[in-house]
C-alpha positions, 0 to 999 in steps of 0.5 A, a space after each residue: 610973648 611971640 618968640 619969632 624963630 619958635 613960630 611960622 614966619 608968617 606969625 602975628 599978632 592982630 589988633 584983637 590980640 589974636 595969634 594969626 598965622 598964614 593971614 587967618 586968624 586962629 580963634 576964628 579957625 577954632 571957630 570954624 574947625 574945632 579943636 584941637 586943631 593942628 595948622 600948617 603954615 604953607 609958606 614956612 613950609 615951601 621956604 624950608 624945602 627952598 632954603 634946602 635946596 639952594 644950600 645944597 646946589 650952593 655948597 656942594 659940587 656934585 650931584 645932589 638932592 633933598 629927600 623929605 623924611 615923611 615920618 616926621 608928618 605926611 599926608 597926601 597933601 604934605 607929600 604933594 607940597 614937598 614934590 612940588 618943591 622939587 624934594 624926593 620923598 624917604 617913607 618907612 612903610 606900606 602905608 607911607 609908600 601908598 600915600 606917597 604914590 597916591 599924591 603923585 610923587 614919582 616912584 623915582 623919587 621915592 626911597 624905601 627905609 625901614 629895619 623891619 620891611 615886610 615881604 609885602 612891603 619889599 614887594 610893593 616897593 619893587 612893583 612900584 619902581 621905587 628909586 632906592 630901598 635901603 638895606 638894613 640887615 642881611 636878612 633883608 639883603 637875602 630877601 630882596 635879592 630872592 625877590 628880585 631874581 630874574 629883573 631885567 634891570 636890577 633894583 638900586 639899593 643903598 646900604 644903611 650902615 652903623 657908624 657907632 658914632 653917639 649923637 649928642 641927643 635924647 636916647 631915644 631918637 641916637 640911632 647910630 651906636 653899634 647897638 642901635 636896632 637900625 643899620 648893617 654893623 660895620 663888620 659885615 660889609 664885606 659879607 654884604 659886598 659878597 652877597 651882593 655879588 650873587 645877586 644879579 637883581 640887585 645894584 649897589 647904589 650907595 651908603 646910608 647912615 642917620 646918627 640920630 635927631 634933634 642934632 645941634 652940633 653938627 660935628 657928629 654927622 661929619 664923623 659919620 660921613 667919614 666912616 661912610 667914605 672909608 667904607 666906601 674905599 673899602 668896597 672899592 679897593 676890596 670888591 671893585 664896588 663903586 658908591 654913587 650915592 652918599 646919605 648922612 641922613 637928616 637930624 639937624 635940631 630945632 629949637 622948641 623953647 625961646 633959649 635954644 638956639 637956632 641952627 643955621 641951615 645953610 652952614 649945616 649943609 655947607 659943613 657936611 657937603 664939605 666934609 664929603 668933598 674933602 673925605 673924598 679927595 683924601 680918598 681918591 673917590 669920585 663925588 658921589 650923589 649927596 642925599 640929605 634927609 631932613 624931616 622935622 627940620 623942614 616942618 616943625 616950625 611950620 606946625 602950630 597946635 590949638 586947644 580949647 582950655 576946658 578947666 583948671 585946678 589949683 595945685 595942692 601946696 605939696 605937689 606945686 613947686 613953680 605951678 599954681 594951676 593946672 590947665 586941662 585941655 581938649 587934647 594931649 598925648 594921644 595927638 602929641 606923645 613927645 612930652 609922655 614918651 621923651 620929656 619934650 618941652 615946648 612953647 605956647 601962648 594963649 592964641 585969644 590973648 596973644 599979647 597979654 602979659 604972663 602972670 602965673 605958672 602952670 602945668 598944662 594937662 591933657 584929657 587922657 586917662 594917664 598921670 603922665 598926660 602933661 603936655 607943659 610943666 612950669 610954663 608962663 601964661 595970662 592967668 586963663 579960664 575955661 574957653 581960652 585957646 592955647 597955641 603950642 608952637 613947633 608942633 608939625 613934626 612927631 606930633 600927628 604923625 604919632 597920633 592914636 585913638 587912645 580912650 577912644 578920641 578921634 583924632 584932630 583935624 589939619 588945615 593948611 593956611 596961606 594968604 589968609 585962607 584956609 584948607 582942610 587937608 586931613 579931616 577931624 575923624 568921626 565917631 564912625 571912623 572909631 568903630 569902622 574896622 569893628 565887626 560885632 559879635 553874632 
């Protein structure tokens, strides 16, 4: 069954019973490009960008900007799409910065994040002229002060703070607790202000926090905004520093399963906008630029993964539970680590028999040499056979971006679909790619 809130906006089933995305028949795409194959629906991606910008313009009275969190999925074409829709880009490494610049994203619209930026990465960002650098530690602040000494124009920076707020999400994607590896502790604020005062090459532009991902209840983000505004008032009152920009990060959840709700994007933006406005009024602060940083909620539902069923295997009774068979597919944890890493759950259907009723409960296992390489557990599907195509919904975020070459398997291709046309935006790796960095022993 095609649950509309889990699939791209353009998803339909044609007369042949094949799943169609962006006007393209997935069975035909699998034949043309091979499997595993990842698809990105251009309309869904662009519409998500536009909805964020429209909601921010509608609900926030001050200046605002939307920055796409490239860690969710980034290559040159994706960066070009986000930029064309008026978004800035958040990057967390020199590699992501290189991709963004190669895609033509203006450096002023790029923000550099990360808890362990190397000296080389900071120098790269400074040379490029990125809009803002998020300072994550006192050590980084000291290094950045050294690197910017003598600059004619100071580098704008934002302080990433740890608000010590728990988000209701998986422990691995909670990032706002005091014990988190990310961000400056709140009790370091005065020390940071003192060091900034002796760093003429740096200019405090704003405050930042990010409490986690897959957040359905945004009240915790509103609490984090309050903490950031308390810090802004403290910097003003104790140190005469003005905070011109504020970012509560991203983190809005997306549903992966039919029984999960679809969060209201506009309501989320309205709530955080209201929290900033009310908090500023209560503390006598001017409205700062509000920077929001969505990633997953822009790209996840725009993406679909397509695998081929290679073999099936009956499950022994003592291990069966609800599932009666394994379906072995030609991909798995090397292109989608999330089920093994987080216990993430997904929805799927047979792309070449998308209208067929469910007939059995199965586990879908990957091809990689780990017992934990099970992509789907206890999923209802039609009786599948080798050669069938499995389409995985909500596959755009944190799949290819975390992909590896485990077992020396080439990474999949990525195809952009729109209006019945498919464009290859990232080719499939080859065996030659796998050994391109290798050097033979003499």
